[in-house]
C-alpha positions in Angstrom: -4.1 -13.2 -12.8 -2.9 -10.8 -10.1 -0.5 -8.3 -11.4 0.2 -7.3 -8.0 0.3 -10.7 -6.4 4.1 -11.3 -6.5 5.0 -7.6 -5.2 3.6 -7.9 -2.0 2.0 -4.2 -2.3 0.0 -5.0 1.1 3.2 -5.2 3.0 4.7 -1.9 1.8 1.2 -0.3 2.4 1.4 -1.9 6.3 4.9 -0.1 6.5 4.0 3.1 5.4 0.8 3.2 7.4 2.8 2.4 10.3 5.5 5.0 9.8 2.9 7.6 9.7 1.4 6.2 12.9 -2.2 5.6 11.7 -3.8 2.9 13.2 -5.7 -0.1 10.4 -9.0 1.3 12.0 -8.1 4.7 10.5 -7.6 3.3 7.5 -10.4 1.3 7.1 -12.8 3.8 8.5 -11.3 6.3 5.7 -11.7 3.9 2.9 -15.0 2.6 3.9 -14.2 -0.8 4.3 -14.6 -3.2 6.8 -11.5 -4.2 9.0 -11.1 -7.5 7.9 -11.4 -6.4 4.2 -8.4 -3.7 5.2 -6.5 -6.5 6.9 -6.8 -8.9 3.9 -5.3 -5.8 1.8 -2.4 -5.4 4.3 -1.3 -9.3 4.3 -1.5 -9.7 0.7 -4.5 -12.0 1.0 -7.1 -9.6 -0.6 -6.1 -7.4 -3.8 -7.2 -3.7 -3.6 -9.1 -2.7 -6.9 -7.4 -0.2 -8.8 -9.7 2.8 -7.2 -9.0 1.3 -3.4 -5.3 1.8 -4.2 -5.7 5.2 -5.4 -7.4 5.8 -2.0 -5.1 4.2 0.0 -2.2 5.9 -1.9 -3.4 9.0 -1.1 -4.0 8.7 2.5 -0.3 7.1 2.5 0.6 10.5 0.9 2.1 8.9 -1.6 1.4 7.8 -5.3 0.8 4.3 -7.0 4.1 4.7 -8.8 6.0 5.4 -5.6 3.9 2.3 -3.9 4.9 -0.5 -6.7 8.3 0.9 -6.7 8.8 0.5 -2.6 6.9 -2.9 -3.1 9.4 -4.1 -5.9 12.6 -2.7 -4.3 11.7 -3.0 -0.6 13.1 0.6 -0.2 12.1 3.7 1.5 10.7 6.0 -1.3 13.5 8.4 -0.2 16.2 5.9 -1.0 15.1 4.9 -4.4 17.2 6.5 -7.1 14.9 6.5 -10.2 17.7 7.4 -12.6 18.5 3.3 -12.1 15.0 2.5 -12.9 
């Protein structure tokens, strides 16, 4: 059972990548995965393993905690009031 399934982390990954202006090709080459694998992450069809999530976060200039929070609340990192968590 996936703990990420309902979070739609892939959608958040895609949104952050687009915000930074990175093409998918940049991401999958830097991560050392195929284009199909990376596309699967962004479309929530394939769940990245924990070590891959850390690599993705590094490339997207965020951390796993913020990635999960953004996925839950569907808000930008800057708009999240952590005092309300």
